[in-house]
C-alpha positions, 0 to 999 in steps of 0.5 A: 215949153220945148217941143215934145215927142210922145210915143203911144203904144197899144194893141189892136183896139186898145184905145191908143189912137184915142189917147194920142188924140187926147194928148195932142189936143192938150199939147196944141192948146187951141192951135190947129193939129196936123194928122199924118194918116198912114192907113190905106184901105186898099179895097178892104171894107173893114179897114175903110170903116176904121179909117172913117171912124178915125176921120169922124173923130177929128175936129174940123180945125185939124188938117189931115195929110194922107201920106205915102211912103215918105213919112220923113219928108212930111214930118220935116215940112209940117210945123206945129202940133202933129199926130202920126197915126201909125207906125204899123200901116207905114211899115206894112205899106213898105213891105217886103222892102225895109223901111228907112227907119233912120230917116224917120228917126231923124225927122222926128228928132228935128221936128218943129212942134209937139209930136205924138206917134202912135204905134202897135205894141207887137211884143204881146202878140202871138208869134207870127207864122210866116217870114214876112209877118216875123219881119213886120213884127221885128221891124216894128218892135225895133223901131218902137224901141228906137222911137222910145229912146228919143221920146220925152214920154212913152205910154202904153194903152191896154183896154182903154187904160193908159200906163206912163212907162218909166224913162229908164229900165229898172236896174238889174237888182231892182227887177 
């Protein structure tokens, strides 16, 4: 089986990370998994609690890399099964600067190993009231489309239920 790229989308508390963990565990088939963690608590106790919950779920055999701004280099240097969780904190950590999405996409395309990427589905949310929030949503929405275009599979998680999205949009007459 060739290396696979799978994108897992979902809203806050949808179960997207749990689904991604399940997928990468199956793809790894007993091999160690590398977990690229992008969230940084920055003194936020609620976020720290969420991060701790994620850490507690990971098997001891998984290695965790808490990455800074350069995800591309970490993606290129890591071999074998990898879980990248998640796009949202990466984009937020770079704001107000624009993330280098082309470097991220190149790194995802050239990875040596199965890769599962978790991202927030922001298209179902309330329209953001501020300019920076609109830029955040636009950036993630566009990046999700670009990652989906190079992915072998895209899954949407809602309320803990997973939908496998079709690889091609339906023809105009079929909508």
